[in-house]
N, C-alpha and C positions, 0 to 999 in steps of 0.2 A: 343508564342501565344498558347492559349488553343484551342484544336481541337474541331470542332463542335460535333462529336460523343461523346467525353468525356463530353462536356458541357451538352448535352442532357441526358446522363446517370446520371450524378450527380444531375441535376435538377429534373429528374424523380424519383430519389431515395429518395429525401429529400425535404421537404417543411418546411419553417420556419413560425411559427405563433407567433407573439408577442402580449402579452396582459398584462394588469395590473395584478400584482401578488397579490392575496388576502391572508389574514391570518385568521386562526382559532386558537384562543388562541395565543400561542407563536410560532406556526409553520406555515410556508407558505404552500400554496397548493402544491408547488413543493416538499417540504420536506415531506409532508404527502404522496404524490404519490410515492416518492422514497422509503419511509419507507415500504409502502405496497408492492412495487416491490421487495425490499430486503427480506421481509418476505416470499413472494412466491418463490423466488429463494432459500431461506434457506430450505423451505419445500421440494424442489426438490433435494437439496444437501444432507441433512442428511437422515439417514436410521432409520425411526421411529420404525421399527420392532426390532431393536437392542436396548436393555435396556441400557441407558447411564451409569447406576451405575455398570453394569457388565463389560462392555468394552466401554469406551468413544471413543476409536479409531474406533471400529466397528460402533458406532453410527454416527460419523461425517465423517468417511473416507471410509467406505466399499462400498459406491456407486461410489467412485472414481470421485466425482464431487466437489472438493474444490472450494469455491467461489473466494478467494483471496489468495495472498501470501504476505509475508512481503514487504512493500513498493509498493503495487499496483498490477496491472494485465493488460493483453491485453484488450484494450477497445473493446466492441462489434462492429460488423460491422456497425450498425446504427450510432454509434458515429464516426467511421472512415469516413463514408460517409458525416456526418455533418461537420467534420473538413476539409475534402477536398473541400466541397462546400464553406465553409467560406474562405478557402485559394484561391479558384477560384475567389470569389467575392471581395476579398480584392483588392483595387485599385492599390496597389503598385506592379508593375511588376519588377522582377529581375531574374538574371541568375540562381541562385540556385533553385528557384521555378520551372523554366522551366525544369531543370534537373530532378526534382522529377516527373514531368508529363511525360517526355520522358521515364523514367524508368517504370512508371505505364503502359504506352502504350506497351512497349517492353514485359513486364511481361504478359500482357493480350493476347499476340499472342500465348502463350504456356500454360497459367494457367487460372484458373477461376477468376472471379472478386473478390470473397471472399478471395482467396489466395493472390491476388495482393494488396488488401487493407491492409492485414496484413503485407506483405513484405514491402510495401512502408512505412508503419508506422515504422517497425523495422529498416529499412536502412536510413530513413530520419527523425529521431526523432527531431533533432533541428528545422526543418521546422514546425513540429507540435508544438514545443515549441513556435515558432514565433507567430502562429495564436492563440494559447491558451492564451499566456500572453497578446497579443494585444486586443483580442476581448472577452475573457472569464474570465480569472483569475482576471484581474484588473477591468473588468466590474462587477464582483461580489465581491466588496471590503470587505464585511462582512466575506466572506469565507476566503479571504486572511488574514484578521485581526485575525480571530479565529485560523487559522493554525499557525500564528506567535505567538499568545498567548499560544498555545499548546507547542511550542518549548520553550518559555520563562518559562512556568511552570516547564518543565523538567529541564532546566538550574538551576532554583532556588532550586528545590527539590534536585537536584544532589549534591548540596553543603552540605546538611545534611547527605546524603547517603555516599558520597565519600570523604567528607572533603572540606574545603574551599580553600585549596592550589590550585594554578594554575594547570589546567589540559588541555592538548592540544586539546582534543576532545571538552570539554566544551567551551574553548575559541573559537574554530573554529565554533561551533554551534552558539554562540553569534554573531560572525561576520557574518556568513551566514544568520542568521535571519534578521539582519539589511539590508544586501544586497537584501534579498528577498522581501523587501518592494516595490521594483520596478524591478521585474524580467525581464521585457521586454527589459531592456538595454543590456541583454546578447544575444538578438536575433534580433539585427538590421539587415536589409536586406544587408547592406554593409559588415557586419561581416560574414553573411552566404555566401555571394558571395566569400569572401576570404576563408572560410572554405572549399568550394567545388570547388575552382578555378582549382585545378589540377585533378579533377575527370572528366573523359570522359564518357558520356552516349550516347548510340546509340539506337534510336527507334527500329531498325531492329535486334538488337543482344542482347537478354536478357542474355544469358550465359556469353557473354563478359562483360556485365554490372556487373554481380555478381562478377566476378573476380576483376574488377576495384574497386568496392565498398569495398571488403574485403581488398585489398591492401591499399586503402585510410584510412580505419578505423585503420589499424595497424600502418601506418606510419605518418599520417598527422592530424588525428582528434583531435581538442582541446576539444571535448566534452566527451572524454573517461575518463578523470581524473580531479581532482581539482574542483575549484569553478564552472566552467561551467557545469561540470557533475552534481554537486549537484543542481544547479539552474534548470537544465533540468529535473532531477529526481523529484524534488519537484513540478515543474510545471505540469508534467504529472500526478503525484500522486494526486495533488489537483484537477485537472480536472476530473480524474477518480473517485474521492471521493466526488464530489459535491452533496450537499443535504443529505449526510449520517449523521446518529446520532453519538454522541461522543463515543458510545459503539463500533463503527466501528474504529474510529481513534486510540484509545488506543491500541487494540491488533494488528493493522496492521502498526502502525508507532511508537508510544512511546515505545512499547516493543523492537523494533529494536534498539532504542537508548540505552536502558538499557542493552541489549545483548552486544552491542559494548563496553560500559563502563565496565561491569563486566568481559568481555573477557580480558580486560587489567588488571583490579585490582586483579582478582582472581589468575592470573598467576604470580603476584608479591608478593603473600602472603607467610607467613611462612609455610613451607611444613609440619611441625609437627602438627600445629593447623588444617591445611586443612585435613590432614589424619584422625584426630580425628572426624572431622565433617562428613566425608564420611563414616566412620565406623558406626557412629550413624544413618545414613540414611538407613543402611541395604539393600544396593543395591543387586540385583541378582548377582550370582557369575560371570556369563559371562560378566556383566557390570563392576563389581568391579575389575576384573583382567586387564582391559584396562584403563591406566592412562588418556587418552583423554576422554573416556566415563565418568569417574568419574568427570573430570573437567567440562564437558558439563552439567552434572546433576546439579551441584551446580550453574553454570552460569544461566541456564534456570529456575531453581527453584527461585533464587533471582530476576531474571528479571520479571517473572510472578508476584511474590509477590509484588514488588514495583509498577509495572504497575497497578495491581488491586487496590492497595491502593491509587495511584494517581487518578485513575478514580473515586473511591469512594469519595475521598476528593473533586473532581470537583463537584460531585452531591450535596454535602453538603455545598459548598462554597458560594452559594447565593440562595435566594428564587426563582429567575428566573431559575437557573439551575435545581433545584428540580422540578419546575413546568414543564419544558421541558421534563425532565426524566419521570415524571408521565404521561404527555400527550402522549408521545411516547409509554409507556407501555400500555396505554389504547387502542391504535391502534393495537399494537402487540398482545394483548390478544386474538383478534379475530382469530389469526393464531396459537394459543397455543404457543406463543413466548413471550419473554421479552428482555429488554436490557441486562440483565445478561446472558441470553442464547445466544444472539448474540455475546457478548464479549467472552464467554467461547468457543463457536463454532469456531469463527474466529481465536482465539489464537491456538486452537488445530489443525485446518486445515493447519496451517503453516508447520506442520510436518508429514502430511500424506505420503509424498514421502519416509520417512525413514523407514516405515514398522511398524507393530504393536508392536513388542517387544521393540524396541528402543523408540517409542513414549510413550508407557505405563510406561516404567521403567526409562526413562531419561528425556524426554521433558515434561511429564505430572505430574511430582512430585508436582509442585505448585498447580495444580488442586486438587490433592488428599489430600492436607492439608487445603483446603479452605472450611470453614464452609458454605459460601454462595453457593458454588457449590453443596454441598450435599443437602442444603435446596431447592435450585432452582429445582433440579431434584427429590426431595422427595425420596432420597435414603434410609433414615431411619437408616443408619449406617454410620460410618466413619472409615477409616483405621487409623493406628497409626499416630498421628500428628508428623510431622518432624520439626515443627516450633522451637522447643527447640534445634534441632541439628544444624541448620544453622542460 
């Protein structure tokens, strides 16, 4: 049973207002609102005092406020409150859901509400997958369809990039894309009850609960690996990414797929040819002496290049896509932003944690060869092109 204090807390924290969704041009009001919010967050994240052409790392990372990482981010507290409210109002009552609530209550005896929202999400992600896929993902079928089309475009394009021979990752992506047509089947209440059957949660003992959860995740969780893990990751990512422009999806999802593919293919290449390519890149000495750093430089250069090309091709693939792109840019222009700036920023912020030297000389090589990057930031000059090297 849900406790009265928790019910009052959640209901007071979040109210749901449903209305007919209106459109302006090709964009719904929700997408327009999200685009404006993303732009405002971008303004807060980047350091406009740092000239992008002098040091892109300083421009996008020096405030230490990266917006997203590859494959998503922790939802804001308002979203966590919304999801817990939907879970509460969901008519299906089952044991796993009660354990989540008991953990939340135990946490709140020692920690703040904000901390407990975050920890409950982290430790009970499959329960969030349950409510997301039941009430949100499949309730917004166009977003699910667009996401699956994004995967299919990568699968199709990868055949020209990596060859048409059977590839385990490509085969798995194709299979997972089909399974993700109905992600809710991986989060049935009965399956979640079995997932958490051996987990003991006590309302009065938060620290004891933490130990039990860690042991459960190491020994018993079916959502740590395999298809269940992918269905969970994709569901959470899609929820966190709702109403975002395509300039968000490519540098936070598609690039991850290219990184994984190139991480396999580049390590299987002829070492002599690879060494010649790296020498042509003229990497700094401290990077060049480390074999893994040289490998990563090539992997991320190629990943960026192909992700950017795929995004550019998406824009030109239909008049509707171009119209969406132009309409989004018109909105972003009021914030001194554009879809291209969003793409470049989100890609670069994937690597803030590695520090300036590695970011500039390993992970950002693709940016430094990209003509659109230099034109977007009005650099007026361009470093030596590496396109002929790799």
